[in-house]
py3Dmol code that shows the C-alpha trace and the ligand (Angstrom):
import py3Dmol

protein = """\
ATOM      1  CA  MET A   1     108.577  77.319 109.612  1.00  0.00           C
ATOM      2  CA  LYS A   2     107.590  76.065 112.938  1.00  0.00           C
ATOM      3  CA  LYS A   3     105.079  76.575 115.816  1.00  0.00           C
ATOM      4  CA  ILE A   4     105.949  78.858 118.617  1.00  0.00           C
ATOM      5  CA  LYS A   5     105.338  77.418 121.962  1.00  0.00           C
ATOM      6  CA  LYS A   6     105.244  80.825 123.911  1.00  0.00           C
ATOM      7  CA  LEU A   7     105.281  84.453 122.457  1.00  0.00           C
ATOM      8  CA  SER A   8     107.983  86.751 123.698  1.00  0.00           C
ATOM      9  CA  GLU A   9     106.695  90.224 124.814  1.00  0.00           C
ATOM     10  CA  THR A  10     110.083  91.786 124.317  1.00  0.00           C
ATOM     11  CA  ARG A  11     111.345  90.352 120.980  1.00  0.00           C
ATOM     12  CA  GLN A  12     111.277  92.481 118.026  1.00  0.00           C
ATOM     13  CA  ALA A  13     109.496  90.964 115.090  1.00  0.00           C
ATOM     14  CA  TRP A  14     107.281  91.545 111.978  1.00  0.00           C
ATOM     15  CA  TRP A  15     103.865  90.635 112.991  1.00  0.00           C
ATOM     16  CA  PHE A  16     101.321  88.865 110.646  1.00  0.00           C
ATOM     17  CA  PHE A  17      98.003  88.920 112.485  1.00  0.00           C
ATOM     18  CA  CYS A  18      95.396  86.816 110.652  1.00  0.00           C
ATOM     19  CA  HIS A  19      91.626  86.715 111.220  1.00  0.00           C
ATOM     20  CA  GLU A  20      89.296  84.903 108.643  1.00  0.00           C
ATOM     21  CA  ASP A  21      91.760  85.320 105.735  1.00  0.00           C
ATOM     22  CA  GLN A  22      92.665  88.964 106.413  1.00  0.00           C
ATOM     23  CA  LEU A  23      95.915  90.470 107.617  1.00  0.00           C
ATOM     24  CA  TRP A  24      96.368  93.390 109.909  1.00  0.00           C
ATOM     25  CA  LEU A  25      98.365  96.346 108.500  1.00  0.00           C
ATOM     26  CA  LEU A  26      99.153  99.792 110.130  1.00  0.00           C
ATOM     27  CA  SER A  27      97.587 102.869 108.737  1.00  0.00           C
ATOM     28  CA  ASP A  28     100.755 103.438 106.681  1.00  0.00           C
ATOM     29  CA  ASN A  29      99.885 100.054 104.976  1.00  0.00           C
ATOM     30  CA  SER A  30     103.077  98.296 106.595  1.00  0.00           C
ATOM     31  CA  PHE A  31     103.135  95.190 108.752  1.00  0.00           C
ATOM     32  CA  PRO A  32     103.779  96.061 112.550  1.00  0.00           C
ATOM     33  CA  MET A  33     107.447  95.564 113.432  1.00  0.00           C
ATOM     34  CA  ALA A  34     108.217  95.975 117.168  1.00  0.00           C
ATOM     35  CA  SER A  35     108.032  93.799 120.354  1.00  0.00           C
ATOM     36  CA  LEU A  36     104.445  92.904 121.538  1.00  0.00           C
ATOM     37  CA  GLU A  37     105.348  94.984 124.537  1.00  0.00           C
ATOM     38  CA  ALA A  38     105.628  98.180 122.434  1.00  0.00           C
ATOM     39  CA  LEU A  39     102.591  97.231 120.372  1.00  0.00           C
ATOM     40  CA  GLY A  40     100.424  97.095 123.289  1.00  0.00           C
ATOM     41  CA  TYR A  41      97.944  94.894 121.256  1.00  0.00           C
ATOM     42  CA  ASP A  42      95.363  93.146 123.488  1.00  0.00           C
ATOM     43  CA  PHE A  43      94.622  89.637 122.244  1.00  0.00           C
ATOM     44  CA  ASP A  44      94.900  85.871 123.606  1.00  0.00           C
ATOM     45  CA  ARG A  45      98.484  85.017 123.914  1.00  0.00           C
ATOM     46  CA  GLN A  46      97.501  81.367 123.678  1.00  0.00           C
ATOM     47  CA  CYS A  47      96.243  81.521 120.065  1.00  0.00           C
ATOM     48  CA  PRO A  48      98.418  79.667 117.457  1.00  0.00           C
ATOM     49  CA  SER A  49     101.482  81.326 116.313  1.00  0.00           C
ATOM     50  CA  TYR A  50     104.156  80.284 113.889  1.00  0.00           C
ATOM     51  CA  LEU A  51     107.645  81.510 112.921  1.00  0.00           C
ATOM     52  CA  LEU A  52     107.238  81.872 109.218  1.00  0.00           C
ATOM     53  CA  ASP A  53     110.444  83.354 108.054  1.00  0.00           C
ATOM     54  CA  TYR A  54     112.935  86.268 108.600  1.00  0.00           C
ATOM     55  CA  TYR A  55     112.792  89.610 106.751  1.00  0.00           C
ATOM     56  CA  GLN A  56     115.603  92.153 107.116  1.00  0.00           C
ATOM     57  CA  GLY A  57     117.146  90.056 109.995  1.00  0.00           C
ATOM     58  CA  LYS A  58     113.916  90.037 112.085  1.00  0.00           C
ATOM     59  CA  PRO A  59     111.451  87.113 112.624  1.00  0.00           C
ATOM     60  CA  CYS A  60     108.257  87.150 110.796  1.00  0.00           C
ATOM     61  CA  ILE A  61     105.510  85.677 113.135  1.00  0.00           C
ATOM     62  CA  LEU A  62     101.958  84.582 112.228  1.00  0.00           C
ATOM     63  CA  VAL A  63      99.331  84.999 115.054  1.00  0.00           C
ATOM     64  CA  ASP A  64      96.083  83.330 113.902  1.00  0.00           C
ATOM     65  CA  LEU A  65      93.611  85.247 116.122  1.00  0.00           C
ATOM     66  CA  GLN A  66      90.837  82.511 115.127  1.00  0.00           C
ATOM     67  CA  HIS A  67      87.476  83.509 116.696  1.00  0.00           C
ATOM     68  CA  GLN A  68      88.708  86.673 118.314  1.00  0.00           C
ATOM     69  CA  GLY A  69      87.358  89.786 116.294  1.00  0.00           C
ATOM     70  CA  VAL A  70      90.136  91.932 117.635  1.00  0.00           C
ATOM     71  CA  GLN A  71      90.389  95.571 116.380  1.00  0.00           C
ATOM     72  CA  PHE A  72      93.849  96.960 117.094  1.00  0.00           C
ATOM     73  CA  GLN A  73      94.726 100.766 117.168  1.00  0.00           C
ATOM     74  CA  SER A  74      95.878 102.599 114.012  1.00  0.00           C
ATOM     75  CA  GLY A  75      95.478 100.231 111.020  1.00  0.00           C
ATOM     76  CA  GLN A  76      92.962  97.937 109.493  1.00  0.00           C
ATOM     77  CA  TRP A  77      92.243  94.494 108.152  1.00  0.00           C
ATOM     78  CA  HIS A  78      93.166  93.774 104.451  1.00  0.00           C
ATOM     79  CA  ASP A  79      92.233  90.817 102.307  1.00  0.00           C
ATOM     80  CA  MET A  80      95.011  88.919 100.704  1.00  0.00           C
ATOM     81  CA  ARG A  81      94.536  90.189  97.241  1.00  0.00           C
ATOM     82  CA  SER A  82      95.123  93.772  98.363  1.00  0.00           C
ATOM     83  CA  VAL A  83      98.068  92.743 100.394  1.00  0.00           C
ATOM     84  CA  LEU A  84      99.582  91.094  97.353  1.00  0.00           C
ATOM     85  CA  ASN A  85      99.372  94.440  95.427  1.00  0.00           C
ATOM     86  CA  LEU A  86     100.964  96.452  98.177  1.00  0.00           C
ATOM     87  CA  PHE A  87     104.018  94.527  98.702  1.00  0.00           C
ATOM     88  CA  ALA A  88     107.244  93.471  96.694  1.00  0.00           C
ATOM     89  CA  GLN A  89     107.725  89.675  96.097  1.00  0.00           C
ATOM     90  CA  GLU A  90     109.528  88.813  99.166  1.00  0.00           C
ATOM     91  CA  LEU A  91     107.044  90.245 101.703  1.00  0.00           C
ATOM     92  CA  ALA A  92     104.224  89.265  99.565  1.00  0.00           C
ATOM     93  CA  LEU A  93     105.335  85.618  99.767  1.00  0.00           C
ATOM     94  CA  ILE A  94     105.610  85.683 103.517  1.00  0.00           C
ATOM     95  CA  ALA A  95     102.157  87.241 103.812  1.00  0.00           C
ATOM     96  CA  GLY A  96     100.717  84.524 101.507  1.00  0.00           C
ATOM     97  CA  ARG A  97     102.339  81.970 103.662  1.00  0.00           C
ATOM     98  CA  ALA A  98     100.833  83.421 106.777  1.00  0.00           C
ATOM     99  CA  CYS A  99      97.338  83.330 105.152  1.00  0.00           C
ATOM    100  CA  GLN A 100      97.835  79.719 103.957  1.00  0.00           C
ATOM    101  CA  VAL A 101      99.121  78.476 107.438  1.00  0.00           C
ATOM    102  CA  ALA A 102      96.113  80.144 109.223  1.00  0.00           C
ATOM    103  CA  HIS A 103      93.560  78.662 106.694  1.00  0.00           C
ATOM    104  CA  PHE A 104      95.224  75.246 107.332  1.00  0.00           C
ATOM    105  CA  ILE A 105      94.783  75.813 111.254  1.00  0.00           C
ATOM    106  CA  ARG A 106      91.346  76.790 110.903  1.00  0.00           C
ATOM    107  CA  THR A 107      90.169  73.980 108.482  1.00  0.00           C
ATOM    108  CA  HIS A 108      92.031  71.070 110.404  1.00  0.00           C
ATOM    109  CA  GLN A 109      90.553  71.300 113.823  1.00  0.00           C
ATOM    110  CA  PHE A 110      89.201  67.906 113.691  1.00  0.00           C
ATOM    111  CA  CYS A 111      90.361  64.642 112.194  1.00  0.00           C
ATOM    112  CA  GLY A 112      89.204  63.748 108.723  1.00  0.00           C
ATOM    113  CA  GLN A 113      89.454  60.047 109.580  1.00  0.00           C
ATOM    114  CA  CYS A 114      87.788  59.628 112.999  1.00  0.00           C
ATOM    115  CA  GLY A 115      86.351  62.916 113.949  1.00  0.00           C
ATOM    116  CA  GLU A 116      88.557  63.532 117.036  1.00  0.00           C
ATOM    117  CA  ARG A 117      90.265  66.867 117.832  1.00  0.00           C
ATOM    118  CA  MET A 118      93.599  67.393 116.034  1.00  0.00           C
ATOM    119  CA  LEU A 119      96.530  68.839 117.893  1.00  0.00           C
ATOM    120  CA  SER A 120      99.349  70.926 116.559  1.00  0.00           C
ATOM    121  CA  ILE A 121     102.723  69.381 116.134  1.00  0.00           C
ATOM    122  CA  THR A 122     105.530  71.720 117.393  1.00  0.00           C
ATOM    123  CA  TRP A 123     108.397  70.684 115.208  1.00  0.00           C
ATOM    124  CA  GLU A 124     106.897  71.205 111.982  1.00  0.00           C
ATOM    125  CA  VAL A 125     103.608  72.675 110.475  1.00  0.00           C
ATOM    126  CA  ALA A 126     101.280  69.796 110.938  1.00  0.00           C
ATOM    127  CA  LYS A 127      98.144  68.569 112.750  1.00  0.00           C
ATOM    128  CA  GLN A 128      97.936  65.105 114.200  1.00  0.00           C
ATOM    129  CA  CYS A 129      94.833  63.275 115.733  1.00  0.00           C
ATOM    130  CA  LYS A 130      95.268  62.284 119.196  1.00  0.00           C
ATOM    131  CA  SER A 131      93.038  59.312 118.761  1.00  0.00           C
ATOM    132  CA  CYS A 132      93.965  57.546 115.501  1.00  0.00           C
ATOM    133  CA  GLY A 133      97.441  59.291 114.732  1.00  0.00           C
ATOM    134  CA  HIS A 134      96.229  60.656 111.213  1.00  0.00           C
ATOM    135  CA  ARG A 135      98.497  63.399 110.587  1.00  0.00           C
ATOM    136  CA  ALA A 136      97.714  66.491 108.063  1.00  0.00           C
ATOM    137  CA  TYR A 137      99.917  69.106 106.487  1.00  0.00           C
ATOM    138  CA  PRO A 138      98.831  72.317 104.876  1.00  0.00           C
ATOM    139  CA  ARG A 139      97.261  71.650 101.711  1.00  0.00           C
ATOM    140  CA  LEU A 140      98.518  72.607  98.348  1.00  0.00           C
ATOM    141  CA  SER A 141      96.507  72.500  95.181  1.00  0.00           C
ATOM    142  CA  PRO A 142      98.739  72.441  92.157  1.00  0.00           C
ATOM    143  CA  ALA A 143      97.544  74.302  88.995  1.00  0.00           C
ATOM    144  CA  VAL A 144      99.227  74.721  85.614  1.00  0.00           C
ATOM    145  CA  ILE A 145      99.243  78.050  83.826  1.00  0.00           C
ATOM    146  CA  MET A 146     100.527  77.907  80.132  1.00  0.00           C
ATOM    147  CA  ALA A 147     101.435  80.406  77.571  1.00  0.00           C
ATOM    148  CA  ILE A 148     100.575  78.892  74.008  1.00  0.00           C
ATOM    149  CA  VAL A 149     102.589  80.588  71.322  1.00  0.00           C
ATOM    150  CA  LYS A 150     101.878  80.675  67.632  1.00  0.00           C
ATOM    151  CA  ASP A 151     104.043  82.623  65.206  1.00  0.00           C
ATOM    152  CA  GLY A 152     105.083  84.923  67.987  1.00  0.00           C
ATOM    153  CA  ASP A 153     101.339  85.508  69.119  1.00  0.00           C
ATOM    154  CA  VAL A 154     100.210  84.354  72.517  1.00  0.00           C
ATOM    155  CA  LEU A 155      96.736  82.778  73.238  1.00  0.00           C
ATOM    156  CA  LEU A 156      94.779  84.765  75.631  1.00  0.00           C
ATOM    157  CA  ALA A 157      91.142  84.084  76.685  1.00  0.00           C
ATOM    158  CA  GLN A 158      88.552  85.616  78.937  1.00  0.00           C
ATOM    159  CA  ASN A 159      87.088  83.458  81.644  1.00  0.00           C
ATOM    160  CA  LYS A 160      83.342  83.381  82.350  1.00  0.00           C
ATOM    161  CA  ARG A 161      84.067  84.372  85.904  1.00  0.00           C
ATOM    162  CA  ASN A 162      86.000  87.294  84.781  1.00  0.00           C
ATOM    163  CA  LYS A 163      83.386  89.885  83.944  1.00  0.00           C
ATOM    164  CA  GLY A 164      85.970  92.773  83.832  1.00  0.00           C
ATOM    165  CA  GLY A 165      87.079  92.009  80.386  1.00  0.00           C
ATOM    166  CA  ILE A 166      90.641  90.822  81.470  1.00  0.00           C
ATOM    167  CA  HIS A 167      92.149  88.234  78.963  1.00  0.00           C
ATOM    168  CA  SER A 168      94.676  85.821  80.255  1.00  0.00           C
ATOM    169  CA  ILE A 169      96.695  82.735  79.565  1.00  0.00           C
ATOM    170  CA  LEU A 170      94.919  79.440  80.182  1.00  0.00           C
ATOM    171  CA  ALA A 171      95.038  77.632  83.621  1.00  0.00           C
ATOM    172  CA  GLY A 172      93.678  74.558  85.260  1.00  0.00           C
ATOM    173  CA  PHE A 173      94.016  72.258  88.208  1.00  0.00           C
ATOM    174  CA  VAL A 174      96.294  69.158  88.212  1.00  0.00           C
ATOM    175  CA  GLU A 175      94.201  65.960  88.613  1.00  0.00           C
ATOM    176  CA  ALA A 176      95.227  63.247  90.748  1.00  0.00           C
ATOM    177  CA  GLY A 177      97.684  60.768  89.117  1.00  0.00           C
ATOM    178  CA  GLU A 178      98.471  63.250  86.198  1.00  0.00           C
ATOM    179  CA  SER A 179     101.888  64.565  85.346  1.00  0.00           C
ATOM    180  CA  LEU A 180     102.168  68.547  85.048  1.00  0.00           C
ATOM    181  CA  GLU A 181     102.977  68.137  81.296  1.00  0.00           C
ATOM    182  CA  GLN A 182      99.882  65.982  80.879  1.00  0.00           C
ATOM    183  CA  CYS A 183      97.708  68.403  82.599  1.00  0.00           C
ATOM    184  CA  VAL A 184      98.933  71.202  80.450  1.00  0.00           C
ATOM    185  CA  SER A 185      98.112  69.388  77.152  1.00  0.00           C
ATOM    186  CA  ARG A 186      94.678  68.154  78.565  1.00  0.00           C
ATOM    187  CA  GLU A 187      93.657  71.632  79.748  1.00  0.00           C
ATOM    188  CA  VAL A 188      94.593  73.274  76.454  1.00  0.00           C
ATOM    189  CA  PHE A 189      92.676  70.693  74.520  1.00  0.00           C
ATOM    190  CA  GLU A 190      89.603  70.764  76.889  1.00  0.00           C
ATOM    191  CA  GLU A 191      89.546  74.491  77.070  1.00  0.00           C
ATOM    192  CA  VAL A 192      90.256  75.517  73.505  1.00  0.00           C
ATOM    193  CA  GLY A 193      90.516  72.384  71.255  1.00  0.00           C
ATOM    194  CA  LEU A 194      94.150  72.948  70.433  1.00  0.00           C
ATOM    195  CA  LYS A 195      97.167  70.613  70.208  1.00  0.00           C
ATOM    196  CA  ILE A 196     100.371  71.775  71.541  1.00  0.00           C
ATOM    197  CA  LYS A 197     104.185  70.774  71.569  1.00  0.00           C
ATOM    198  CA  ASN A 198     107.575  71.694  73.164  1.00  0.00           C
ATOM    199  CA  ILE A 199     105.996  72.096  76.580  1.00  0.00           C
ATOM    200  CA  SER A 200     108.801  73.919  78.682  1.00  0.00           C
ATOM    201  CA  TYR A 201     108.849  74.888  82.406  1.00  0.00           C
ATOM    202  CA  PHE A 202     108.747  78.755  82.949  1.00  0.00           C
ATOM    203  CA  GLY A 203     108.518  79.287  86.857  1.00  0.00           C
ATOM    204  CA  SER A 204     106.172  79.065  89.736  1.00  0.00           C
ATOM    205  CA  GLN A 205     104.020  81.184  92.038  1.00  0.00           C
ATOM    206  CA  PRO A 206     102.290  80.333  95.356  1.00  0.00           C
ATOM    207  CA  TRP A 207      98.818  81.644  94.997  1.00  0.00           C
ATOM    208  CA  PRO A 208      97.208  81.867  98.476  1.00  0.00           C
ATOM    209  CA  PHE A 209      93.379  81.831  97.360  1.00  0.00           C
ATOM    210  CA  PRO A 210      93.261  79.598  99.426  1.00  0.00           C
ATOM    211  CA  HIS A 211      96.177  77.323  98.829  1.00  0.00           C
ATOM    212  CA  ASN A 212      97.134  77.235  95.084  1.00  0.00           C
ATOM    213  CA  MET A 213     100.475  76.742  93.593  1.00  0.00           C
ATOM    214  CA  MET A 214     100.625  78.057  90.055  1.00  0.00           C
ATOM    215  CA  ILE A 215     103.282  76.150  87.907  1.00  0.00           C
ATOM    216  CA  GLY A 216     103.935  77.983  84.529  1.00  0.00           C
ATOM    217  CA  PHE A 217     104.827  76.436  81.328  1.00  0.00           C
ATOM    218  CA  ILE A 218     105.301  77.766  77.699  1.00  0.00           C
ATOM    219  CA  ALA A 219     104.325  75.765  74.726  1.00  0.00           C
ATOM    220  CA  ASP A 220     104.138  75.982  70.909  1.00  0.00           C
ATOM    221  CA  TYR A 221     100.905  75.506  68.936  1.00  0.00           C
ATOM    222  CA  ALA A 222     100.859  72.394  67.149  1.00  0.00           C
ATOM    223  CA  GLY A 223      97.525  72.360  65.381  1.00  0.00           C
ATOM    224  CA  GLY A 224      93.722  72.863  65.461  1.00  0.00           C
ATOM    225  CA  GLU A 225      91.319  75.640  65.523  1.00  0.00           C
ATOM    226  CA  ILE A 226      90.436  77.515  68.405  1.00  0.00           C
ATOM    227  CA  LYS A 227      86.946  76.163  69.975  1.00  0.00           C
ATOM    228  CA  LEU A 228      86.218  77.711  73.339  1.00  0.00           C
ATOM    229  CA  GLU A 229      84.710  75.655  76.170  1.00  0.00           C
ATOM    230  CA  PRO A 230      81.453  77.402  76.621  1.00  0.00           C
ATOM    231  CA  ASN A 231      81.157  76.665  80.390  1.00  0.00           C
ATOM    232  CA  GLU A 232      84.502  78.379  80.989  1.00  0.00           C
ATOM    233  CA  LEU A 233      85.476  80.747  78.436  1.00  0.00           C
ATOM    234  CA  ILE A 234      83.542  83.549  76.599  1.00  0.00           C
ATOM    235  CA  ALA A 235      86.267  84.974  74.344  1.00  0.00           C
ATOM    236  CA  GLY A 236      89.786  83.829  73.123  1.00  0.00           C
ATOM    237  CA  GLY A 237      92.180  84.315  70.407  1.00  0.00           C
ATOM    238  CA  TRP A 238      95.755  85.166  69.316  1.00  0.00           C
ATOM    239  CA  TYR A 239      97.426  88.275  70.525  1.00  0.00           C
ATOM    240  CA  ASN A 240     100.597  90.342  70.208  1.00  0.00           C
ATOM    241  CA  ALA A 241     101.920  93.784  71.382  1.00  0.00           C
ATOM    242  CA  SER A 242      99.812  95.528  68.756  1.00  0.00           C
ATOM    243  CA  ASN A 243      96.354  94.167  69.583  1.00  0.00           C
ATOM    244  CA  LEU A 244      96.647  93.464  73.345  1.00  0.00           C
ATOM    245  CA  PRO A 245      93.425  93.292  75.310  1.00  0.00           C
ATOM    246  CA  GLU A 246      93.238  94.012  78.979  1.00  0.00           C
ATOM    247  CA  ILE A 247      95.785  91.546  80.799  1.00  0.00           C
ATOM    248  CA  PRO A 248      96.400  90.685  84.434  1.00  0.00           C
ATOM    249  CA  GLY A 249      98.233  93.228  86.660  1.00  0.00           C
ATOM    250  CA  PRO A 250     101.790  92.965  87.910  1.00  0.00           C
ATOM    251  CA  HIS A 251     102.724  90.418  90.693  1.00  0.00           C
ATOM    252  CA  THR A 252     101.030  87.721  88.837  1.00  0.00           C
ATOM    253  CA  ILE A 253     102.953  84.795  87.010  1.00  0.00           C
ATOM    254  CA  ALA A 254     100.393  85.205  84.139  1.00  0.00           C
ATOM    255  CA  ARG A 255     101.532  88.687  83.499  1.00  0.00           C
ATOM    256  CA  GLU A 256     105.131  87.663  83.725  1.00  0.00           C
ATOM    257  CA  MET A 257     104.664  85.055  81.279  1.00  0.00           C
ATOM    258  CA  ILE A 258     102.796  87.182  78.736  1.00  0.00           C
ATOM    259  CA  ASP A 259     105.389  89.948  79.016  1.00  0.00           C
ATOM    260  CA  HIS A 260     108.144  87.245  78.612  1.00  0.00           C
ATOM    261  CA  VAL A 261     106.552  85.797  75.310  1.00  0.00           C
ATOM    262  CA  LEU A 262     105.681  89.163  73.687  1.00  0.00           C
ATOM    263  CA  GLU A 263     109.193  90.441  74.479  1.00  0.00           C
ATOM    264  CA  LEU A 264     110.735  87.281  72.847  1.00  0.00           C
ATOM    265  CA  ASN A 265     108.476  87.984  69.971  1.00  0.00           C
ATOM    266  CA  GLN A 266     109.689  91.760  69.785  1.00  0.00           C
ATOM    267  CA  GLN A 267     113.350  90.669  69.863  1.00  0.00           C
ATOM    268  CA  THR A 268     112.737  88.050  66.950  1.00  0.00           C
ATOM    269  CA  THR A 269     110.980  90.697  64.808  1.00  0.00           C
ATOM    270  CA  GLU A 270     113.919  93.185  65.380  1.00  0.00           C
ATOM    271  CA  GLN A 271     116.400  90.695  64.291  1.00  0.00           C
ATOM    272  CA  ILE A 272     114.414  89.777  61.088  1.00  0.00           C
ATOM    273  CA  ASP A 273     114.186  93.661  60.335  1.00  0.00           C
ATOM    274  CA  LEU A 274     117.965  94.083  60.850  1.00  0.00           C
ATOM    275  CA  ARG A 275     118.661  91.347  58.091  1.00  0.00           C
TER     276      ARG A 275
END
"""
ligand_1 = """\
1
ZN
Zn 91.688 60.562 113.972
"""
view = py3Dmol.view(width=600, height=400)
view.addModel(protein, "pdb")
view.setStyle({"model": 0}, {"cartoon": {"style": "trace"}})
view.addModel(ligand_1, "xyz")
view.setStyle({"model": 1}, {"stick": {}})
view.zoomTo()
view.show()
């Protein structure tokens, strides 16, 4: 990923136009793929642009339109959540990266140390203060997300913020100076009062709302009774495939982990039945 000094008018590319946390899609819900010349879009060519990645052999370019409220022809602005649901993982990840870099550019215009204007560095994605030299990189906020398993059932809870009835696995932000495993144990104890063991890594998912990194773990129940933290949770319990409430949709690591745990439970039950 790096800053582009000057946009080419003739190079074919995938375009990720960003404006206030929204991305521009054509009316058939695809990202524009053409040269700027062919697109004929009217915008300030000096606004920040970055080479994000390559997709199907073509460069993916972020153009952060900043204050310009440009409305192009044939298409519309979409927020990142709807973009995440529209695209398969590869393109969704690049779109998420576009949003995160645009958010970084917008929120690091001035130095947090001395208040002077920050300038973009050209060889990596960073901003540097021209006065005191303080350098800032795109912020990442790590959060752990964990599936707690007890006799094949998974712990699901409904967050207070989630009025729709969706139950999910627990999650929480990593605190400064804490290991990921410590965070998993602390969050589980704080949110539902349970002790856990056998914490193992599952996988991760960048979550660009606005700059989270979800890190998934699976752990076994080790003791205690469920005691919901009333400021965060309104419901919670042990679930399996036969009594599953509404759970998060596809394209989320939470869903992937719930499916994984329940599938393992299914396989174990089948093996017991065969004996
Ligand atoms: Zn400074």
